[in-house]
All heavy atoms as an XYZ file, in Angstrom:
1046
protein
N      91.164    133.586    127.980
C      90.785    133.619    126.570
C      91.942    134.051    125.683
O      92.091    133.563    124.580
C      89.594    134.556    126.367
C      88.279    134.127    127.018
C      87.211    135.166    126.772
C      87.850    132.776    126.552
N      92.748    134.998    126.181
C      93.886    135.464    125.398
C      94.796    134.299    125.047
O      95.294    134.200    123.922
C      94.646    136.544    126.179
C      95.876    137.050    125.483
C      95.770    137.814    124.334
C      97.140    136.750    125.973
C      96.899    138.279    123.682
C      98.271    137.216    125.326
C      98.151    137.981    124.176
N      94.988    133.396    125.987
C      95.839    132.226    125.756
C      95.297    131.394    124.599
O      96.061    130.963    123.729
C      95.921    131.383    127.023
C      96.782    130.147    126.874
C      96.773    129.319    128.140
N      97.361    130.043    129.243
C      98.542    129.744    129.777
N      99.229    128.726    129.316
N      99.015    130.433    130.764
N      93.979    131.187    124.536
C      93.383    130.398    123.448
C      93.571    131.068    122.100
O      93.879    130.401    121.105
C      91.899    130.171    123.710
O      91.723    129.381    124.857
N      93.373    132.395    122.057
C      93.603    133.123    120.802
C      95.041    132.900    120.331
O      95.283    132.605    119.166
C      93.374    134.632    120.991
C      91.946    135.031    121.083
N      91.117    135.091    119.989
C      91.210    135.427    122.142
C      89.915    135.491    120.365
N      89.946    135.703    121.670
N      95.981    133.054    121.244
C      97.405    132.938    120.907
C      97.776    131.521    120.500
O      98.525    131.324    119.541
C      98.267    133.376    122.080
S      98.092    135.104    122.494
N      97.280    130.547    121.215
C      97.591    129.153    120.892
C      97.033    128.781    119.526
O      97.698    128.120    118.723
C      97.065    128.222    121.979
C      97.859    128.337    123.271
C      97.239    127.573    124.432
O      96.145    126.989    124.284
O      97.858    127.580    125.516
N      95.792    129.203    119.245
C      95.209    128.949    117.929
C      96.025    129.633    116.836
O      96.323    129.040    115.804
C      93.754    129.435    117.875
C      92.795    128.463    118.524
O      93.165    127.359    118.888
N      91.556    128.871    118.659
N      96.371    130.893    117.071
C      97.117    131.645    116.066
C      98.484    131.015    115.794
O      98.926    130.970    114.645
C      97.278    133.097    116.501
N      99.144    130.537    116.821
C     100.454    129.907    116.624
C     100.318    128.684    115.720
O     101.093    128.513    114.774
C     101.068    129.519    117.972
C     102.466    128.967    117.877
C     103.486    129.997    117.417
O     103.439    131.148    117.827
N     104.411    129.584    116.571
N      99.329    127.842    115.984
C      99.129    126.648    115.159
C      98.760    127.014    113.726
O      99.268    126.424    112.771
C      98.040    125.762    115.780
C      98.469    125.116    117.077
C      97.322    124.363    117.721
C      97.733    123.811    119.084
N      96.603    123.206    119.803
N      97.875    127.995    113.580
C      97.466    128.433    112.244
C      98.651    129.045    111.501
O      98.876    128.753    110.326
C      96.276    129.424    112.337
C      96.048    130.145    111.024
C      95.009    128.685    112.774
N      99.429    129.879    112.169
C     100.594    130.511    111.531
C     101.596    129.463    111.069
O     102.159    129.571    109.966
C     101.246    131.500    112.491
N     101.832    128.452    111.875
C     102.760    127.385    111.494
C     102.240    126.625    110.276
O     103.005    126.289    109.364
C     102.999    126.446    112.669
C     103.826    127.092    113.769
C     103.867    126.294    115.061
O     103.274    125.184    115.135
O     104.496    126.783    116.034
N     100.935    126.364    110.247
C     100.332    125.702    109.087
C     100.515    126.561    107.835
O     100.955    126.076    106.787
C      98.844    125.431    109.339
C      98.087    125.102    108.080
C      98.171    123.838    107.525
C      97.309    126.066    107.456
C      97.495    123.540    106.348
C      96.626    125.778    106.289
C      96.718    124.508    105.732
N     100.164    127.839    107.944
C     100.258    128.733    106.793
C     101.703    128.877    106.321
O     101.968    128.900    105.115
C      99.679    130.104    107.136
C      98.173    130.154    107.357
C      97.772    131.494    107.971
C      97.425    129.898    106.051
N     102.622    128.977    107.249
C     104.037    129.158    106.918
C     104.580    127.984    106.105
O     105.488    128.157    105.294
C     104.841    129.347    108.205
C     106.223    129.909    107.962
O     106.355    130.848    107.146
O     107.172    129.421    108.591
N     104.027    126.817    106.299
C     104.489    125.615    105.594
C     103.722    125.358    104.297
O     104.073    124.442    103.545
C     104.362    124.401    106.522
N     102.681    126.141    104.024
C     101.824    125.870    102.862
C     102.404    126.483    101.590
O     102.820    127.632    101.569
C     100.405    126.404    103.105
C      99.392    125.744    102.233
N      99.246    126.071    100.906
C      98.497    124.768    102.495
C      98.290    125.325    100.384
N      97.820    124.525    101.330
N     102.377    125.706    100.525
C     102.956    126.137     99.243
C     102.232    127.306     98.589
O     102.818    128.038     97.784
C     102.985    124.957     98.270
C     101.593    124.467     97.929
C     101.567    123.099     97.285
O     102.564    122.368     97.379
O     100.521    122.751     96.709
N     100.974    127.524     98.912
C     100.220    128.621     98.300
C     100.279    129.910     99.123
O      99.642    130.899     98.774
C      98.776    128.203     98.059
C      98.671    127.114     96.997
C      97.245    126.747     96.706
C      97.185    125.651     95.646
N      95.808    125.200     95.426
N     101.034    129.873    100.200
C     101.239    131.057    101.041
C     102.679    131.518    100.824
O     103.623    130.771    101.067
C     100.979    130.733    102.529
C     101.274    131.931    103.404
C      99.541    130.258    102.719
N     102.832    132.762    100.362
C     104.176    133.250    100.049
C     104.874    133.884    101.245
O     106.100    133.901    101.298
C     104.125    134.246     98.891
O     103.317    135.357     99.212
N     104.107    134.391    102.202
C     104.720    135.068    103.349
C     103.718    135.127    104.497
O     102.547    135.423    104.290
C     105.139    136.481    102.950
C     105.834    137.242    104.016
N     107.053    136.856    104.539
C     105.487    138.367    104.672
C     107.422    137.727    105.467
N     106.491    138.647    105.570
N     104.196    134.851    105.709
C     103.369    134.949    106.914
C     103.987    135.993    107.830
O     105.200    135.977    108.065
C     103.257    133.593    107.656
C     102.431    133.739    108.931
C     102.653    132.535    106.750
N     103.149    136.872    108.339
C     103.594    137.902    109.276
C     102.973    137.567    110.627
O     101.767    137.757    110.837
C     103.158    139.305    108.803
C     103.678    139.564    107.390
C     103.638    140.373    109.783
C     102.951    140.660    106.655
N     103.798    137.032    111.522
C     103.318    136.642    112.848
C     104.524    136.522    113.772
O     105.426    135.715    113.525
C     102.546    135.313    112.790
C     101.922    134.959    114.109
C     100.856    135.702    114.628
C     102.409    133.906    114.865
C     100.299    135.398    115.854
C     101.846    133.585    116.087
C     100.797    134.339    116.581
O     100.241    134.037    117.791
N     104.562    137.294    114.808
C     105.721    137.353    115.703
C     105.977    136.046    116.446
O     107.058    135.864    117.013
C     105.567    138.501    116.702
N     105.055    135.125    116.422
C     105.271    133.831    117.054
C     106.139    132.899    116.228
O     106.598    131.868    116.723
N     106.395    133.246    114.965
C     107.240    132.423    114.106
C     108.697    132.846    114.263
O     109.002    134.043    114.252
C     106.808    132.556    112.641
C     105.422    132.022    112.318
C     105.068    132.337    110.863
C     105.316    130.533    112.598
N     109.591    131.891    114.372
C     111.002    132.211    114.619
C     111.647    133.121    113.580
O     112.547    133.883    113.904
C     111.689    130.841    114.626
C     110.615    129.880    114.957
C     109.348    130.456    114.383
N     111.193    133.074    112.321
C     111.816    133.916    111.290
C     111.153    135.290    111.147
O     111.567    136.087    110.306
C     111.855    133.184    109.950
C     110.480    132.824    109.419
O     109.502    132.860    110.191
O     110.375    132.495    108.222
N     110.159    135.589    111.967
C     109.519    136.904    111.923
C     110.453    137.952    112.520
O     111.154    137.697    113.512
C     108.200    136.878    112.708
C     107.407    138.158    112.546
O     106.588    138.229    111.607
O     107.617    139.094    113.350
N     110.453    139.147    111.942
C     111.386    140.181    112.410
C     111.104    140.641    113.840
O     111.974    141.225    114.475
C     111.399    141.369    111.450
C     110.122    142.169    111.376
C     110.285    143.304    110.366
C     109.043    144.140    110.250
N     109.227    145.240    109.287
N     109.919    140.381    114.368
C     109.593    140.774    115.737
C     109.592    139.610    116.726
O     109.187    139.771    117.875
C     108.237    141.484    115.777
C     108.250    142.781    115.014
C     107.539    142.912    113.836
C     108.996    143.866    115.459
C     107.562    144.101    113.113
C     109.023    145.055    114.751
C     108.307    145.162    113.585
O     108.342    146.332    112.879
N     110.044    138.449    116.285
C     110.000    137.258    117.138
C     110.785    137.438    118.442
O     110.271    137.137    119.525
C     110.519    136.038    116.383
C     110.481    134.786    117.181
N     109.303    134.126    117.459
C     111.461    134.081    117.790
C     109.568    133.059    118.195
N     110.863    133.009    118.413
N     111.995    137.921    118.349
C     112.814    138.081    119.559
C     112.174    139.059    120.543
O     112.194    138.824    121.757
C     114.220    138.538    119.194
C     115.052    137.430    118.594
C     116.480    137.852    118.323
O     117.031    138.658    119.103
O     117.043    137.375    117.319
N     111.612    140.137    120.036
C     110.950    141.101    120.921
C     109.721    140.473    121.583
O     109.451    140.713    122.760
C     110.553    142.356    120.150
C     111.706    143.249    119.713
C     111.197    144.382    118.832
C     112.444    143.805    120.924
N     108.979    139.687    120.826
C     107.806    139.017    121.404
C     108.230    138.066    122.513
O     107.580    138.000    123.567
C     107.038    138.261    120.318
N     109.308    137.340    122.294
C     109.796    136.417    123.314
C     110.237    137.162    124.566
O     110.061    136.692    125.685
C     110.956    135.580    122.768
C     110.591    134.686    121.606
C     109.453    133.740    121.935
O     109.543    132.938    122.854
N     108.368    133.842    121.203
N     110.783    138.329    124.368
C     111.295    139.123    125.485
C     110.175    139.798    126.278
O     110.189    139.796    127.510
C     112.255    140.175    124.951
C     112.874    141.060    126.010
C     113.875    142.028    125.393
C     114.471    142.938    126.438
N     115.463    143.861    125.850
N     109.208    140.365    125.592
C     108.233    141.232    126.253
C     106.851    140.629    126.489
O     106.119    141.091    127.354
C     108.062    142.533    125.473
C     109.292    143.390    125.506
C     110.035    143.611    124.360
C     109.730    143.957    126.695
C     111.180    144.389    124.388
C     110.868    144.735    126.741
C     111.588    144.960    125.593
O     112.718    145.719    125.629
N     106.472    139.635    125.737
C     105.129    139.074    125.870
C     105.123    137.920    126.876
O     106.100    137.182    126.990
C     104.609    138.591    124.510
C     104.555    139.692    123.454
S     103.511    141.094    123.898
C     101.905    140.369    123.740
N     104.027    137.772    127.569
C     103.861    136.723    128.558
C     104.098    135.361    127.920
O     103.381    134.972    127.004
C     102.451    136.805    129.157
C     102.199    135.767    130.222
O     103.121    135.479    131.010
O     101.070    135.245    130.264
N     105.104    134.671    128.382
C     105.484    133.348    127.870
C     105.707    133.347    126.359
O     105.529    132.333    125.697
C     104.430    132.309    128.266
C     104.305    132.108    129.769
C     103.274    131.065    130.144
O     103.082    130.104    129.371
O     102.663    131.216    131.208
N     106.062    134.496    125.788
C     106.333    134.587    124.362
C     105.099    134.599    123.484
O     105.207    134.609    122.260
N     103.917    134.603    124.088
C     102.688    134.641    123.294
C     102.570    136.010    122.632
O     102.863    137.023    123.241
C     101.464    134.399    124.165
C     101.322    132.984    124.605
C      99.987    132.798    125.329
N     100.041    131.570    126.066
C     100.461    131.456    127.313
N     100.844    132.506    127.984
N     100.488    130.288    127.907
N     102.116    136.026    121.425
C     102.008    137.299    120.725
C     100.568    137.781    120.701
O     100.165    138.550    121.550
C     102.594    137.193    119.311
O     101.939    136.149    118.610
C     104.077    136.914    119.368
N      99.784    137.313    119.763
C      98.378    137.710    119.684
C      97.646    136.716    118.807
O      98.225    135.734    118.367
C      98.239    139.130    119.146
S      98.633    139.289    117.398
N      96.409    136.981    118.543
C      95.609    136.080    117.725
C      95.483    136.494    116.276
O      94.771    135.865    115.513
N      96.179    137.556    115.871
C      96.039    138.080    114.509
C      97.262    137.717    113.673
O      98.396    137.948    114.079
C      95.836    139.606    114.517
C      95.681    140.140    113.101
C      94.624    139.977    115.359
N      96.988    137.174    112.501
C      98.024    136.772    111.554
C      97.755    137.493    110.243
O      96.612    137.585    109.808
C      97.952    135.249    111.287
C      98.041    134.471    112.586
C      99.015    134.813    110.290
C      97.528    133.049    112.461
N      98.800    137.970    109.610
C      98.684    138.475    108.239
C      99.492    137.547    107.360
O     100.546    137.054    107.758
C      99.222    139.899    108.138
O      98.414    140.784    108.881
N      98.973    137.300    106.162
C      99.722    136.454    105.238
C      99.393    136.831    103.808
O      98.363    137.427    103.531
C      99.475    134.955    105.500
C      98.054    134.498    105.392
C      97.583    133.909    104.228
C      97.188    134.626    106.463
C      96.274    133.454    104.132
C      95.878    134.175    106.387
C      95.416    133.587    105.214
N     100.347    136.507    102.934
C     100.210    136.795    101.516
C     100.154    135.478    100.756
O     100.855    134.528    101.092
C     101.388    137.644    101.046
C     101.439    138.983    101.760
C     102.794    139.651    101.664
O     103.687    139.151    100.943
O     102.969    140.687    102.334
N      99.321    135.461     99.748
C      99.132    134.263     98.940
C      99.909    134.366     97.640
O     100.177    135.466     97.156
C      97.649    134.079     98.626
C      96.736    133.914     99.834
C      95.280    133.953     99.405
C      97.044    132.616    100.550
N     100.270    133.235     97.075
C     100.807    133.243     95.719
C      99.601    133.381     94.786
O      98.524    132.873     95.074
C     101.577    131.949     95.415
O     100.708    130.833     95.615
C     102.788    131.794     96.315
N      99.763    134.111     93.725
C      98.659    134.234     92.774
C      97.963    135.580     92.787
O      97.001    135.785     92.043
N      98.397    136.499     93.630
C      97.869    137.855     93.593
C      96.440    138.019     94.080
O      95.894    137.182     94.799
N      95.846    139.130     93.660
C      94.504    139.515     94.097
C      93.464    138.441     93.773
O      92.604    138.132     94.593
C      94.114    140.840     93.456
C      92.760    141.371     93.907
C      92.310    142.539     93.063
N      93.105    143.726     93.274
C      92.685    144.790     93.939
N      91.479    144.811     94.463
N      93.463    145.845     94.060
N      93.527    137.879     92.569
C      92.530    136.871     92.180
C      92.570    135.657     93.102
O      91.524    135.129     93.487
C      92.746    136.428     90.731
C      92.427    137.530     89.731
O      91.659    138.454     90.072
O      92.956    137.476     88.605
N      93.762    135.229     93.465
C      93.891    134.100     94.388
C      93.300    134.449     95.750
O      92.625    133.628     96.372
C      95.351    133.689     94.535
N      93.543    135.674     96.196
C      93.012    136.098     97.493
C      91.486    136.129     97.485
O      90.844    135.706     98.455
C      93.570    137.469     97.869
N      90.900    136.591     96.399
C      89.437    136.625     96.290
C      88.877    135.207     96.292
O      87.899    134.909     96.994
C      88.996    137.411     95.035
C      87.508    137.241     94.761
C      89.347    138.889     95.189
N      89.488    134.307     95.523
C      89.026    132.908     95.509
C      89.172    132.260     96.889
O      88.300    131.514     97.338
C      89.777    132.104     94.451
C      89.329    132.429     93.039
C      89.788    131.415     92.001
N      91.188    131.049     92.064
C      92.183    131.723     91.497
N      91.940    132.815     90.824
N      93.426    131.295     91.599
N      90.284    132.560     97.561
C      90.498    132.044     98.913
C      89.383    132.524     99.843
O      88.781    131.734    100.577
C      91.861    132.504     99.431
C      92.067    132.258    100.892
C      92.418    131.003    101.356
C      91.902    133.280    101.822
C      92.603    130.760    102.713
C      92.085    133.057    103.171
C      92.436    131.789    103.618
N      89.101    133.806     99.829
C      88.054    134.368    100.701
C      86.704    133.721    100.403
O      85.950    133.401    101.325
C      87.969    135.884    100.518
C      89.173    136.649    101.021
S      89.346    136.637    102.809
C      87.949    137.661    103.280
N      86.400    133.540     99.122
C      85.132    132.908     98.743
C      85.045    131.471     99.231
O      83.953    130.952     99.460
C      84.957    132.934     97.221
C      84.654    134.320     96.679
O      84.263    135.214     97.467
O      84.817    134.515     95.457
N      86.190    130.809     99.402
C      86.198    129.410     99.812
C      86.080    129.175    101.304
O      85.776    128.062    101.739
N      86.331    130.195    102.109
C      86.253    130.019    103.558
C      84.821    129.747    104.011
O      83.880    130.354    103.507
C      86.799    131.260    104.275
C      88.298    131.469    104.187
C      88.671    132.834    104.728
C      89.056    130.377    104.929
N      84.675    128.857    104.976
C      83.354    128.515    105.494
C      83.192    128.867    106.969
O      82.095    129.129    107.432
C      83.096    127.020    105.302
C      83.069    126.605    103.853
C      82.892    125.117    103.706
C      82.918    124.750    102.225
N      82.896    123.332    101.997
N      84.281    128.862    107.714
C      84.208    129.021    109.163
C      84.353    130.462    109.621
O      83.654    130.911    110.530
C      85.290    128.145    109.816
C      85.223    127.954    111.316
C      83.914    127.308    111.723
C      86.384    127.084    111.773
N      85.235    131.197    109.020
C      85.535    132.560    109.457
C      84.499    133.555    108.930
O      83.996    133.405    107.821
C      86.917    132.969    108.977
N      84.231    134.563    109.728
C      83.378    135.672    109.299
C      84.235    136.733    108.629
O      85.326    137.042    109.110
C      82.674    136.325    110.496
C      81.545    135.490    111.042
O      81.069    134.565    110.392
N      81.114    135.806    112.236
N      83.746    137.313    107.551
C      84.433    138.433    106.921
C      84.047    139.680    107.700
O      82.872    140.032    107.793
C      84.056    138.556    105.439
C      84.497    137.296    104.694
C      84.674    139.815    104.837
C      84.027    137.229    103.261
N      85.053    140.326    108.283
C      84.806    141.501    109.126
C      86.067    142.341    109.213
O      87.167    141.843    109.003
C      84.371    141.071    110.518
N      85.898    143.610    109.560
C      87.050    144.497    109.660
C      87.653    144.538    111.054
O      88.754    145.024    111.233
C      86.688    145.933    109.249
O      85.607    146.374    110.062
C      86.309    145.999    107.789
N      86.962    144.069    112.064
C      87.500    144.134    113.416
C      88.193    142.821    113.791
O      88.067    141.825    113.102
C      86.415    144.496    114.431
C      85.348    143.457    114.575
N      84.327    143.314    113.664
C      85.160    142.508    115.513
C      83.547    142.320    114.049
N      84.029    141.813    115.155
N      88.945    142.866    114.869
C      89.719    141.700    115.303
C      89.481    141.438    116.785
O      88.838    142.227    117.473
C      91.229    141.910    115.048
C      91.516    142.040    113.565
C      91.747    143.125    115.789
N      90.034    140.326    117.255
C      90.027    139.949    118.671
C      88.635    139.628    119.203
O      88.310    139.935    120.335
C      90.699    141.016    119.530
N      87.838    138.971    118.393
C      86.532    138.513    118.840
C      86.633    137.020    119.180
O      87.623    136.368    118.890
C      85.493    138.741    117.752
N      85.599    136.480    119.786
C      85.608    135.057    120.104
C      85.416    134.213    118.845
O      85.792    133.052    118.813
C      84.532    134.730    121.138
O      83.257    135.070    120.639
N      84.876    134.790    117.795
C      84.682    134.123    116.504
C      85.812    134.536    115.564
O      86.243    135.683    115.566
C      83.328    134.560    115.923
C      83.042    134.082    114.528
C      82.353    132.741    114.546
C      81.852    132.349    113.158
N      82.723    131.471    112.452
N      86.292    133.618    114.775
C      87.354    133.924    113.829
C      86.864    134.892    112.762
O      85.777    134.722    112.211
C      87.891    132.627    113.191
O      88.493    131.851    114.231
C      88.909    132.903    112.112
N      87.675    135.917    112.506
C      87.364    136.950    111.524
C      88.466    136.993    110.481
O      89.637    136.771    110.790
C      87.281    138.327    112.192
C      86.349    138.403    113.368
S      84.649    138.320    112.810
C      83.799    138.451    114.365
N      88.105    137.314    109.257
C      89.084    137.398    108.185
C      88.759    138.600    107.303
O      87.600    138.993    107.177
C      89.110    136.084    107.366
C      87.801    135.849    106.633
C      90.292    136.032    106.426
N      89.806    139.176    106.726
C      89.636    140.348    105.877
C      90.660    140.315    104.744
O      91.835    139.998    104.963
C      89.837    141.623    106.701
C      89.740    142.943    105.946
C      88.300    143.209    105.521
C      90.233    144.082    106.809
N      90.214    140.632    103.556
C      91.088    140.856    102.406
C      91.032    142.351    102.128
O      90.108    142.835    101.482
C      90.601    140.042    101.200
C      91.380    140.299     99.955
N      90.769    140.523     98.748
C      92.713    140.373     99.736
C      91.691    140.721     97.832
N      92.881    140.635     98.408
N      92.000    143.115    102.653
C      91.945    144.574    102.535
C      91.740    145.087    101.111
O      91.003    146.054    100.900
C      93.289    145.031    103.108
C      93.639    143.966    104.092
C      93.167    142.691    103.447
N      92.365    144.446    100.122
C      92.241    144.920     98.741
C      90.808    144.862     98.221
O      90.436    145.615     97.324
C      93.169    144.126     97.827
N      89.995    143.975     98.775
C      88.592    143.855     98.354
C      87.617    144.547     99.300
O      86.445    144.661     98.981
C      88.186    142.382     98.281
O      88.920    141.708     97.323
N      88.109    144.965    100.445
C      87.209    145.508    101.460
C      87.617    146.917    101.876
O      87.147    147.880    101.296
C      87.144    144.555    102.661
C      86.620    143.206    102.296
N      87.457    142.124    102.115
C      85.374    142.764    102.022
C      86.731    141.075    101.758
N      85.467    141.429    101.693
N      88.462    147.047    102.852
C      88.792    148.368    103.403
C      89.537    149.263    102.416
O      89.463    150.482    102.516
C      89.646    148.233    104.686
O      90.813    147.464    104.386
C      88.847    147.573    105.790
N      90.255    148.679    101.451
C      91.036    149.450    100.484
C      90.547    149.206     99.049
O      91.297    149.367     98.092
C      92.518    149.078    100.587
C      93.159    149.446    101.883
N      92.812    148.875    103.083
C      94.129    150.347    102.166
C      93.545    149.388    104.050
N      94.351    150.289    103.526
N      89.316    148.830     98.886
C      88.802    148.410     97.587
C      88.838    149.507     96.518
O      88.800    149.225     95.328
C      87.396    147.846     97.718
C      86.342    148.847     98.112
C      84.977    148.174     98.316
N      84.041    149.074     98.938
C      83.922    149.274    100.243
N      84.687    148.599    101.077
N      83.055    150.126    100.727
N      88.907    150.764     96.932
C      88.942    151.864     95.966
C      90.314    152.024     95.307
O      90.462    152.768     94.353
C      88.519    153.178     96.638
C      89.539    153.773     97.592
C      89.577    153.133     98.978
O      88.947    152.113     99.245
N      90.340    153.733     99.876
N      91.314    151.288     95.796
C      92.682    151.417     95.282
C      93.007    150.323     94.276
O      92.574    149.180     94.429
C      93.683    151.327     96.432
C      93.558    152.414     97.443
S      94.755    152.117     98.779
C      94.828    153.733     99.495
N      93.812    150.681     93.273
C      94.314    149.654     92.359
C      95.564    149.028     92.982
O      96.025    149.461     94.037
C      94.578    150.237     90.964
C      95.655    151.298     90.958
O      96.632    151.229     91.706
N      95.490    152.294     90.092
N      96.140    148.037     92.314
C      97.263    147.307     92.890
C      98.485    148.199     93.134
O      99.177    148.042     94.138
C      97.636    146.116     92.005
C      96.604    144.993     92.070
O      95.639    145.096     92.863
O      96.774    144.013     91.328
N      98.742    149.139     92.246
C      99.885    150.037     92.421
C      99.686    150.931     93.637
O     100.620    151.175     94.408
C     100.101    150.883     91.165
C     100.533    150.084     89.954
C      99.403    149.325     89.270
O      98.222    149.766     89.337
O      99.685    148.264     88.694
N      98.483    151.452     93.818
C      98.189    152.297     94.979
C      98.287    151.499     96.276
O      98.780    152.002     97.288
C      96.801    152.925     94.837
C      96.710    153.936     93.710
C      95.288    154.335     93.385
O      94.366    153.503     93.529
O      95.095    155.492     92.972
N      97.821    150.258     96.241
C      97.943    149.390     97.413
C      99.407    149.201     97.797
O      99.779    149.366     98.963
C      97.303    148.027     97.150
C      95.788    147.973     97.099
C      95.322    146.632     96.553
C      95.195    148.227     98.474
N     100.228    148.855     96.828
C     101.658    148.646     97.082
C     102.296    149.907     97.662
O     103.116    149.828     98.574
C     102.376    148.239     95.799
C     101.987    146.870     95.277
C     102.727    145.717     95.910
O     103.701    145.929     96.653
O     102.324    144.573     95.659
N     101.902    151.077     97.138
C     102.475    152.343     97.604
C     102.171    152.611     99.075
O     102.962    153.247     99.773
C     101.967    153.497     96.746
N     101.037    152.109     99.558
C     100.703    152.325    100.974
C     101.020    151.102    101.834
O     100.633    151.026    102.996
C      99.263    152.785    101.147
S      98.022    151.546    100.832
N     101.734    150.125    101.259
C     102.200    148.986    102.034
C     101.215    147.845    102.192
O     101.394    146.980    103.045
N     100.179    147.821    101.363
C      99.194    146.737    101.411
C      99.295    145.972    100.100
O      99.040    146.519     99.036
C      97.753    147.285    101.589
C      96.741    146.153    101.552
C      97.633    148.077    102.871
N      99.675    144.728    100.183
C      99.790    143.922     98.967
C      98.404    143.441     98.540
O      97.544    143.180     99.381
C     100.728    142.755     99.201
C     102.143    143.233     99.498
C     103.151    142.248     99.072
C     104.513    142.855     99.308
N     105.565    141.918     99.103
N      98.173    143.300     97.243
C      96.864    142.882     96.741
C      96.432    141.496     97.215
O      95.249    141.185     97.216
C      97.034    142.903     95.223
C      98.203    143.771     94.962
C      99.092    143.653     96.166
N      97.400    140.667     97.629
C      97.088    139.299     98.060
C      97.181    139.124     99.575
O      97.185    138.013    100.082
C      98.003    138.306     97.364
C      99.484    138.604     97.565
O      99.824    139.535     98.344
O     100.311    137.931     96.944
N      97.231    140.240    100.312
C      97.325    140.196    101.773
C      95.988    139.790    102.396
O      94.932    140.318    102.030
C      97.734    141.564    102.325
C      97.807    141.653    103.857
C      99.067    140.977    104.362
C      97.755    143.101    104.305
N      96.055    138.869    103.337
C      94.890    138.431    104.114
C      95.190    138.715    105.583
O      96.286    138.441    106.065
C      94.627    136.917    103.941
C      94.439    136.550    102.469
C      93.452    136.463    104.809
C      93.188    137.073    101.817
N      94.220    139.255    106.290
C      94.357    139.452    107.741
C      93.384    138.482    108.413
O      92.187    138.503    108.129
C      94.032    140.899    108.123
C      94.350    141.182    109.579
C      94.097    142.616    109.908
N      92.656    142.827    109.949
C      92.076    143.994    110.095
N      92.773    145.082    110.180
N      90.772    144.095    110.143
N      93.906    137.662    109.295
C      93.138    136.558    109.897
C      93.230    136.670    111.413
O      94.308    136.609    111.983
C      93.736    135.231    109.412
C      92.930    134.006    109.688
C      91.916    133.605    108.835
C      93.207    133.213    110.798
C      91.189    132.454    109.065
C      92.492    132.058    111.040
C      91.486    131.686    110.171
O      90.774    130.541    110.418
N      92.103    136.842    112.059
C      92.045    136.955    113.514
C      91.438    135.679    114.083
O      90.242    135.417    113.909
C      91.196    138.177    113.907
O      91.057    138.250    115.303
N      92.279    134.873    114.731
C      91.824    133.593    115.279
C      90.863    133.805    116.438
O      91.141    134.587    117.345
C      93.011    132.770    115.760
S      94.050    132.184    114.433
N      89.785    133.071    116.390
C      88.835    133.078    117.489
C      89.095    131.911    118.429
O      90.207    131.392    118.507
N      88.055    131.498    119.106
C      88.187    130.443    120.115
C      87.767    129.069    119.606
O      87.691    128.120    120.391
C      87.350    130.817    121.342
C      87.732    132.136    122.005
C      86.789    132.437    123.158
C      89.173    132.122    122.466
N      87.513    128.948    118.309
C      87.170    127.651    117.754
C      88.348    126.686    117.909
O      89.468    127.106    118.217
C      86.828    127.773    116.258
C      85.660    128.673    115.936
C      86.064    130.119    115.679
O      87.224    130.494    115.932
O      85.210    130.876    115.225
N      88.125    125.437    117.646
C      89.187    124.438    117.677
C      90.199    124.741    116.580
O      89.823    124.953    115.420
C      88.559    123.051    117.488
C      89.578    121.955    117.494
O      90.336    121.804    116.545
N      89.594    121.192    118.564
N      91.480    124.751    116.923
C      92.533    125.087    115.953
C      92.516    124.144    114.757
O      92.751    124.570    113.618
C      93.898    125.067    116.629
N      92.233    122.881    114.991
C      92.200    121.918    113.881
C      91.070    122.243    112.912
O      91.211    122.039    111.701
C      92.091    120.489    114.409
C      93.234    120.077    115.328
C      94.615    120.396    114.780
O      94.885    120.128    113.587
O      95.448    120.932    115.539
N      89.950    122.746    113.423
C      88.850    123.158    112.546
C      89.242    124.381    111.725
O      88.910    124.478    110.533
C      87.591    123.471    113.361
C      86.981    122.239    114.007
O      87.262    121.103    113.547
O      86.213    122.409    114.975
N      89.946    125.322    112.340
C      90.410    126.508    111.621
C      91.366    126.102    110.504
O      91.253    126.575    109.369
C      91.095    127.481    112.577
C      90.234    128.086    113.677
C      91.079    128.955    114.605
C      89.079    128.883    113.097
N      92.291    125.221    110.828
C      93.276    124.764    109.840
C      92.594    124.009    108.703
O      92.931    124.200    107.524
C      94.372    123.935    110.525
C      95.232    124.867    111.399
C      95.219    123.175    109.506
C      96.186    124.156    112.333
N      91.631    123.169    109.019
C      90.902    122.431    107.983
C      90.171    123.393    107.047
O      90.164    123.193    105.820
C      89.924    121.447    108.618
N      89.579    124.436    107.599
C      88.886    125.422    106.774
C      89.870    126.170    105.884
O      89.616    126.377    104.693
C      88.101    126.388    107.659
C      87.197    127.302    106.856
O      86.547    126.823    105.892
O      87.130    128.499    107.191
N      91.002    126.576    106.459
C      92.024    127.246    105.656
C      92.533    126.331    104.545
O      92.703    126.766    103.398
C      93.192    127.675    106.550
C      92.911    128.832    107.501
C      93.978    128.907    108.580
C      92.820    130.143    106.733
N      92.768    125.070    104.861
C      93.284    124.123    103.887
C      92.324    123.949    102.718
O      92.743    123.979    101.549
C      93.562    122.766    104.541
N      91.036    123.810    103.009
C      90.096    123.608    101.904
C      89.940    124.885    101.078
O      89.756    124.814     99.869
C      88.741    123.068    102.400
C      87.936    123.958    103.303
C      87.110    124.981    102.519
O      86.723    124.763    101.377
N      86.852    126.117    103.167
N      90.061    126.054    101.692
C      90.000    127.308    100.927
C      91.247    127.481    100.068
O      91.181    127.933     98.926
C      89.814    128.498    101.869
N      92.413    127.119    100.626
C      93.656    127.194     99.849
C      93.641    126.217     98.683
O      94.196    126.508     97.627
C      94.857    126.930    100.754
C      95.202    128.057    101.721
C      96.152    127.570    102.804
C      95.778    129.257    100.986
N      92.971    125.085     98.840
C      92.861    124.114     97.758
C      92.080    124.672     96.572
O      92.202    124.174     95.455
C      92.173    122.835     98.241
C      93.074    121.961     99.078
O      94.309    122.184     99.075
O      92.547    121.051     99.762
N      91.298    125.710     96.803
C      90.454    126.281     95.748
C      91.174    127.360     94.920
O      90.594    127.903     93.981
C      89.171    126.839     96.358
C      88.332    125.753     97.001
C      87.045    126.269     97.573
O      86.340    127.041     96.949
N      86.730    125.831     98.790
N      92.419    127.639     95.275
C      93.158    128.636     94.478
C      94.295    127.993     93.715
O      94.673    126.883     93.959
C      93.686    129.806     95.350
C      94.661    129.346     96.417
C      92.532    130.553     95.948
C      95.323    130.469     97.181
């Protein structure tokens, strides 16, 4: 199962990294990630994990619209489940903070945390694409 999470996440991360409405992707499976070399060295066959963080262009409002547009992923705070989970920390776990407070603790207002499940990667990408089209 770990292999499926990682394979899905790699495909999703590559899609997000190439998308114009995504300003930054944090995923060690991408060659330009600061932890990529370490992942290649220490992880089984270079696989990292099923969790991707990414930032959207357009700030908090774009992130909220994106979250509202998702159809496949469950909004949840936990990760590594068989079902895809997604979280917008600024609206959920850190909702009591304003944008300046978020930045001070290292959480950007447009940050999304996405935990790939075992669904078909193409279905995950299609869902992300249609949600990104709404921002």
